[in-house]
C-alpha positions in Angstrom: -9.1 9.5 6.5 -6.0 8.1 4.9 -3.9 4.6 4.9 -1.3 3.9 7.6 1.0 1.2 8.0 4.1 -0.8 7.0 5.2 -3.4 4.4 8.2 -5.8 3.9 9.5 -7.2 1.3 12.2 -9.3 -0.4 14.1 -8.4 -3.3 13.2 -11.2 -6.0 17.0 -11.1 -7.3 19.7 -10.9 -4.9 17.3 -11.7 -2.0 17.7 -8.4 0.7 14.9 -7.5 3.1 13.4 -3.9 2.3 10.5 -2.4 4.8 8.6 0.9 4.5 7.4 2.7 7.2 4.1 4.9 7.9 5.9 7.9 6.8 6.9 6.7 2.9 3.9 4.8 2.6 1.9 7.6 0.9 -1.6 6.0 -0.5 -3.4 9.0 -2.5 -7.8 8.4 -3.3 -7.7 7.3 -6.7 -11.8 7.1 -6.5 -14.7 7.7 -4.1 -18.1 6.3 -5.1 -21.3 6.5 -3.2 -24.7 4.3 -2.8 -27.0 4.1 -0.6 -24.8 2.1 1.9 -22.2 5.0 2.2 -19.1 5.9 -0.2 -16.5 3.4 -1.4 -12.9 4.9 -1.1 -10.2 3.4 -3.2 -6.9 4.4 -2.2 -3.7 4.1 -4.4 0.4 3.8 -3.4 3.0 3.0 -6.3 6.3 2.1 -4.8 8.6 2.3 -7.4 13.1 1.9 -6.6 15.9 0.3 -7.1 17.7 -2.6 -4.8 20.1 -1.0 -3.1 21.5 -4.8 -2.7 22.0 -5.1 -6.2 20.2 -1.9 -8.1 17.4 -3.9 -9.6 14.4 -2.0 -9.9 11.4 -3.1 -7.7 7.6 -1.8 -8.4 5.1 -2.4 -6.4 1.4 -0.7 -6.3 -1.1 -1.3 -3.0 -4.5 -0.5 -4.0 -7.1 -0.8 -0.4 -10.3 -0.3 -0.3 -12.2 1.5 2.1 -16.1 0.1 3.2 -17.8 1.5 5.2 -16.0 4.3 6.8 -12.8 3.7 8.6 -13.3 -0.4 7.5 -10.6 -1.5 4.6 -12.7 -4.3 3.2 -10.2 -5.0 0.3 -6.4 -5.1 -0.4 -4.5 -5.6 -3.3 -0.6 -5.7 -5.3 0.5 -6.3 -8.4 4.5 -6.5 -8.0 7.9 -6.9 -10.4 11.3 -7.1 -8.7 10.1 -8.4 -4.9 8.5 -11.0 -3.6 7.6 -11.9 -0.2 5.0 -9.2 0.5 3.4 -8.9 4.1 1.8 -5.5 5.0 -0.6 -3.7 7.8 -2.9 -1.6 6.7 -4.9 0.3 8.6 -7.5 3.2 8.1 -6.4 6.3 9.2 -8.4 9.4 11.3 -7.2 12.3 11.6 -5.9 13.7 14.6 -8.3 16.5 16.2 
């Protein structure tokens, strides 16, 4: 399983709109814990870039928790240099 989706946000300095597609979202598994109800998977993706409108640094860390398997039960993010974040994340099942 993996996290897929899309993200858009605005530079908080110049107002330029930015968008990240599924191919740019590279979530990594940060932790896996298990209890009698099943696995809890914590994913993290860190975006770091300069705004192509004004050059100001944009840093965003996205966190997604999957539990039960196949279901996103919590999302969070921290940001610097961005505002108006819109995201759509889903649990992606591998193609067979």
